[in-house]
C-alpha positions in Angstrom: 55.9 32.8 79.4 55.8 36.2 80.8 57.1 37.2 76.9 54.6 35.4 75.3 52.1 37.0 77.9 53.2 40.8 76.9 52.9 39.7 72.7 49.3 38.3 73.4 48.4 41.7 75.2 49.9 43.4 72.2 48.0 40.9 70.0 44.6 42.1 71.7 45.5 45.5 71.3 45.8 45.2 67.7 42.4 43.2 67.7 40.8 46.2 68.9 42.8 48.6 66.7 41.5 46.8 63.3 38.0 46.8 65.0 38.2 50.5 64.9 38.9 50.6 61.2 36.3 48.2 60.4 37.7 44.8 59.9 39.3 41.9 61.7 41.3 38.7 61.2 39.1 35.5 61.6 41.6 32.9 62.2 43.0 34.2 65.7 46.0 32.6 65.2 48.6 35.1 66.8 51.7 33.0 66.6 51.2 32.8 62.7 49.4 35.3 61.0 51.0 38.4 62.8 54.6 39.7 63.2 56.5 42.2 65.5 58.0 45.7 64.4 61.1 47.0 66.0 59.1 49.0 68.6 57.4 45.5 70.2 54.2 46.1 68.4 52.4 43.0 66.8 51.4 43.8 63.5 49.3 42.4 61.1 51.1 40.2 58.6 48.6 38.2 56.5 45.5 39.7 55.5 43.9 36.6 53.6 41.4 36.3 55.8 40.1 39.7 56.7 36.7 40.3 56.9 35.1 43.6 57.0 31.0 42.5 57.9 30.9 43.3 61.6 28.0 40.3 62.0 30.5 38.2 61.1 33.1 39.0 64.0 29.4 38.9 66.2 29.4 35.1 65.1 33.4 35.2 66.2 32.7 36.1 69.2 29.7 34.1 69.9 31.3 31.1 69.1 34.3 31.9 70.9 36.4 30.9 67.3 39.8 31.8 69.5 39.3 28.6 71.3 40.1 26.5 68.2 43.5 28.1 67.7 44.4 27.5 71.8 44.9 24.0 71.2 48.1 24.7 69.9 49.0 26.5 72.6 50.9 24.9 75.8 49.0 24.5 78.8 50.6 27.7 80.7 50.0 30.2 78.1 46.7 28.5 76.8 44.9 29.7 80.4 46.2 32.9 80.1 45.2 33.1 76.3 41.5 32.0 76.7 41.1 34.0 80.0 42.3 37.2 78.5 40.5 36.5 75.2 37.1 35.9 76.8 37.4 39.1 78.5 38.4 41.2 75.8 36.9 39.5 73.1 32.9 40.7 73.5 30.2 42.2 71.6 30.2 45.1 73.6 33.8 45.8 73.3 33.3 45.3 69.3 30.0 47.7 69.2 32.2 50.2 71.5 35.2 50.1 68.7 33.8 48.7 65.1 34.6 51.8 63.0 35.3 54.6 65.0 38.5 55.5 63.1 36.5 55.6 59.8 34.8 58.8 60.3 
């Protein structure tokens, strides 16, 4: 579980990094649409569901779209996943980060 929690924390960092570049993955399937590089960092592996519209990401945040994926997780990691995603996937954080690396 500790290893999964570490991967999840790195996945959250990846989401924030993609926001900085003005795009986002709308599926939140961190165990399927991503990989881990040789440095232990979570990387984007599936670009088929990437969006560049901030208003769509706001919609995902308002509807807590990541909760749909949570049903596939075992109880302990599910609780941690939902807690951390609810803390980190906020409109305030999105506004702070969105597109700031594009200028």
